Each structure stands twice: as structure tokens, then as C-alpha cells.
N, C-alpha and C positions, 0 to 999 in steps of 0.2 A: 613393802615395795615403793618406791617412791613413782608418783601420778605422773604420767606423761603428758607434756602442755603442748598442744596444736601449734601458739604462737611463740617464738622465740626472740622475736624483738617488737619494739615499739611500733615500728615503722609496717612490719606484717600485721601487727593488729587493730592499728587504725580505718583502716579499710572497714573490717568484720565491726567494729565499736559504730560507724557510721550506719552498717545497715542494722543494728539493732537500735537506731534511734530514728526511725524514718517518719513516724509522726511529730507533723510540726508541735501540736499541745506539748507532746515529752518534751521535745529540743527545747522548748521553751521554760518547761520545767526546769530541767538541767540548768539552765543560762539562767534564769532567776536563783538557781541553788548556789554555784557556782559563783557568781557576782555578790549574792549573800557574804559564802563566806570568805571573800576577801574583803569585802566590805566589813564584816566583823572582825578579821585580822587587824585590818588596817587602824579601825577604831579603837582597837583595847593596846594597840600599841601608845596608839595619840595617848591614848586616857590611861596609859600603864595600870587598865584595870583588865591581868590578865587571867581572869574569871571569865571573861567573856570572853574568850579561846574556845571552851569547852563550849561553847555554841555552834560554831563555825562547823563542824562535821554535822551536826542534826541539822542544820540550816543546808548543806550540800547534799548531805547524802536522803536528807528528808522530801525536800523536792523530786530528788533524781528517779528515787526508789519507789514515790507515786506515780511519775512519769512512767514506768514501768509495768507495774503490777497494777493500775490503772488504764493505762491508753495502749501502750504497746505491748499488754500481756505476755510478757517476757520476763527471764529471770535478770538480775542484773548482772554483768561481768563482774563486777567488784568480789564476786564471790569466787571465782576460778582465778582473776587476772587482778589483784588490788590495784598493784603499783602501774599498770597498764592503763587499767581503766583510770584512775585518779589523772594521770599526766593526759590520759584522751580528754578529759570534761575539760582541761584547760586550752587542750588544743581546739576541742571545738568552741569552746569558748572564745576563743579568738578567731576563729574560722567566721564565727555568726559576725561579732563584729565589724572585720574588715569585710563582710558582705561577699567572701569563699565558699561560706556552706554549700550553697546548691551546686556549685560544679564539685567541691570534694562529695557531694552524696552522689552524683550522677559517676565518677570517677571510681567511688568504692562498690557501688553499685555493677560498675563493667569488671572489675576487678574479684570480686565476690559472686557473680553471679547470681 
């Protein structure tokens, strides 16, 4: 029997995702991990050192999971919603660099409760 998932779209999932990232240190670690992933991918392409691409997920997930296990004290959504979670990492990264994260967190809290 297939497992039922609560969230059917990324638009439904993202507010939940944000409520699982309320600790600012956890968000900072996610930002570092996602930024590191982007940097590693660009550097690997520019240098054509394809082995470096193996470090991308280690950097991204390593920092993110540290944030969850140490600061948020919750389980990463990656384990249940891998595609939505990865997509949400990049959306949150964008919201941080465009200074929208405070407003987005507030909206998510109001929506999720």
C-alpha cells in the first residue's frame, strides 16, 4: 500500500517547511549549505573537475541536517518529501538573500498555525 502524503504541491508544502526552520542558526546553516552547494557546482563546471560534484550534496545536506538535529530538534523533511524539501531549500535561500524571509516566516506561521 502506498503511503499517503499530506502535501500534494510545493505551494502547500513550503509554509510547513518554513515552520520547521524557525531557529535562525538553523536557517543560517541551511543558507551556508545551499550556498556552498551552488559554489561547488559552479566551481566544478568552471574547472571541469567533475569529482567535486560529489561534495555538493555533502555540503548542502551536512549543514542542513546539523541545523535540524542540533538546533531545531526535528527530523529533516527530506526523509518524507525529498523533492519538495530540496526545492524549498532554494526558495528559502532566495527569500533570505532578498530579505523576504521574515515576512515569509510570519505568513507561514499564520497559515500553518
